[in-house]
DOVO-96487 format. One record per residue (C-alpha): residue in one letter; x, y, z. Coordinates in steps of 0.2 Angstrom, whole numbers, plus 5000, padded with zeros to 4 digits. Example, Ala and Ser with C-alpha at 12.3 -4.5 7.8 and 13.67 -1.06 7.14 Angstrom:
<rs>
A506249785039S506849955036
</rs>
This chain:
<rs>
M486849904897S487049854878K486549684872D486649594855K485249524845Q485149364855G484949464871I486749414878D487549544889R489049604879R490149634894A489749454901F490049384884N491749474883R492249404900L491749234895M492749244879L494249324889S494249184902S494149034890M495449104878A496549154892V496548974899T497048914881G498449024879L499149024897A500448894894S501248974879K501149154887A501949084903S503549064893A503449234885N505149314887A505349494892E505749554875G504049504868A502849534883H501849694884I501149714901G499949844907V499949904926I498449984932G498750094947A500350204949G500350204968I501950134977I501449954973G501049984954S502550094952S503649954960I502949824949A503149924933Y504949974938N505449794941L504549734925V505549864914K507149814922Q506849634916G506549704898A504649704897R503649834888V502649914901T501150034900L500750114917I499050184919D498250294933R496650384934S497550514945T499450544945V500950444950G500850414969G499450544970A498050444979T498250314993S500150314992H500150504996A498850495010T499850365020F500850375036A502250285026W502950175040I504150035034N504049895047A503949715052T503149745069W502149635081A500549675071K501149575056Q500349405059P500649265057R502449205055H502349195036Y501649375034H502949445047R504349365037F503649435021N503749615029Q505549575034L505949535016G505149705012I506349795023E507849705015A507149754998W506949935003Y508849945006R509149874988L507949994981Q508650144991E510350104984E509750084966L508850254966S509650354980L508050364989A507850465005V507250335017K507450385035W507950235045C507550285062G506750155072S505050165081L504450185099E502750125104W501750095120F499950095126T499050165141S498150015148E499149895158P498449735150R498849805133Q500649845139R500849665145R500249595128L501449715120A502849645130N502349465124D502249525106I503949595107A504649425114E503849345099Q504649465088Q506349415095A505949235092W505649285074D507349365072E506749545073P507849645085A506449735094R506549755113M505649835128I506649975135D506350085150V505850275149T507650335152E508250245137A506750305127K507050485132G508850465126L508150425109E506750555110P507350695122N505950815117A504550685120R503450645135F502950465139G501550495152D501450355165A502350225154E503750125162K504150015147I504250065128A504349945113Y505849995102S505949925085P507649985078R507449925060D505950025056G505950175044A504950305035V504850365017D503850495006A502850364997R502350474983F504050534980A504750354980S503350314967Q503850454956Q505650414957M505350234952V504250284937K505550414932A506850274932S505650164922Q505350294909K507150294905L507050114901G505550134890L504050144901R502450224894L501550324907L499650374906E499150484920N497350554923C496750404913G495450284919V495250104914N493450064911D493449884905V494449744897I493949634882R494849514871S495449564854E495349454838N497249424839G497149354857L497749514866S496849594881V496249764877L496149884891Q494750004887T495350174894T494750354894C496350384884G496050254871D496250064869V497849984876R498249804870V499349704882D499849524884K499449534903Y498949664915V499149694933I497849774944A498649874958T497149994961G497249994980A495650014990D494450004975P493249864979K492549864962A494149854951T494549674954M492749624949S492649724934L494449694928A494849524934G493149444936V493449404955E492749484970I494049514984P493149545001Q493849705008R493549795024S494549955018T494650085032P494950275031G496250365041V496650545042I498450595037V499050775042I500650845035T501351005042K502451135034P504351115038L504751135056P506351135067K506850955071M505850885086L505750705082N507050565079T506050405078I504350355072F503350395087V501850285090A500950355105P499250315111G497950385098V499150455086H500650405075V502050545071H503650555062Q504650695055R505350695038S507150745033D506450905026G505650955043R503850915038V502950815052V501750675047L500350635059G499150485057E497650435067Q497750275076D495850235079G495150285062A493650405059P492350435073D490950315072T489550435068A488150445055T488850605049H490550525045S489850375038K488850475025R490350585022L491450435019A490250325008N491050364991Y492850344997P493350524996T495250574998R494850755004F493650835016P492150935009S492951095015D494551175022E493651205038I493251025041A494950975036L495751095048Q494651025062H495250855060A497050915058N496851015075R496150855083L497750755078V498950895083S498150915100T498250725103A500150725098R500550885108Q500250785124F501750685120I502750815109P502550985117A503551065103L502151035091S501251205095Q499451245093D499651365078V500751245068A500551275049I499651135041E500151095023E498950955019V497550855026A497050695017I495950545020G496950385017W496050225012R496950065018P496649925005L496349795017P495649625011L494549535024D495849425032G497149575033H498349495021P498849545003V498049474987I499449444975G499349324960P498449284944S496549294944P495749124945V494449184932L495449284920P497249214920D497949354910S497549474924Y498649484939I498049554956A499149654968I498149734982M498649755000H498849855016S500649875021G500949925003V502350045009S503249905018L503049775005A503149874989P504949834984I504849654987V503149634979G503849724963E505349594963M504249444965V502849494954S504049534940D504849364942E503149274941L502549374926I504149384916N505049224920G503549114923L504049074941N502949024955R503649114970P503249004986E503349164997L501749224988A500749054990P499749115006Y499149274996R498249204981A496549264976S495849094976R496049074995D494649065008F494549235016Q494249225034R494449375047L495949355057K495849385076R497549475077Y497549605064
</rs>
């Protein structure tokens, strides 16, 4: 690492200058109107794409940067379930996800997106877990979510081709939906480009420094990008917030295998959350499967996953994992045959801060940087885009985002 003649680490010096100058200029920049603000968004997944889309709608100059392609990383390798289910705890986080669903309807109308609003069915095999599920659904109802426990006869009416094993009651959440997250990201970016968005794909951001005129300079593999502010929407990259925002976000990001088949005849109506596997079928016939319990806890898998890969080292290993998920799903969906054609197998990394909740807001160290990292990114993307753009452009302090600031004390939740 390079040092100047006094032996001061240059990167540390740049960060010190960036922090002190950012604090000085924060008051004036908070009132910067949309016409004058140039905002960089780092990460073109569904969160970054939504933030960029909402920023340009408010008139900001936006440069969207991604080291891959739009929606090509985590947002592609996701089950893409839009929901406000019992797992969204506590009440403020559940309400945030309810707002996410409402925002999805607005976004769907604006961009004519193909969101499949189909509801979800979910159950467990153990009797104690089923009793807890029933209590969770009662809590959902108290929180104005129209979920309910239904009997197998009603569940079979919703999914006539499915088997429910020995289950007597199934949780039904009628407001849930699914979307192709990569396609949705691409549509938001296309709409943004018509409004002047600058897109830099296959472009990594290595560092940020402060220029002489007070702008933040994003040093990228495509050249320097000077911005008034910048958003870090990099998903499950634990190093990004430290290197670009000067703050460490404790994460327990976990991997999950996602399998996408080639188009198949219609066999599913709902989002089918069976023991051990999640399944839904897109409108184009492709079936999406996601594992429920994560990767096997073995030394081989730990070594394989150490560098956060999004693909398996060989097609053979990928197919083994696909067959494992298909075999589990076939217990409940007999139409999913053994020789189903697999289109893609990916490893999705869930960007999960330690307490299970999003991190949204200005860095407490470098106020010109804004962090937007979260699990449930698909459910929350539209509402996060709306609220973050309000804060960055209009200088608002959205109270809904108060529980999710980076300055909070991260503690592991018991119910997530």
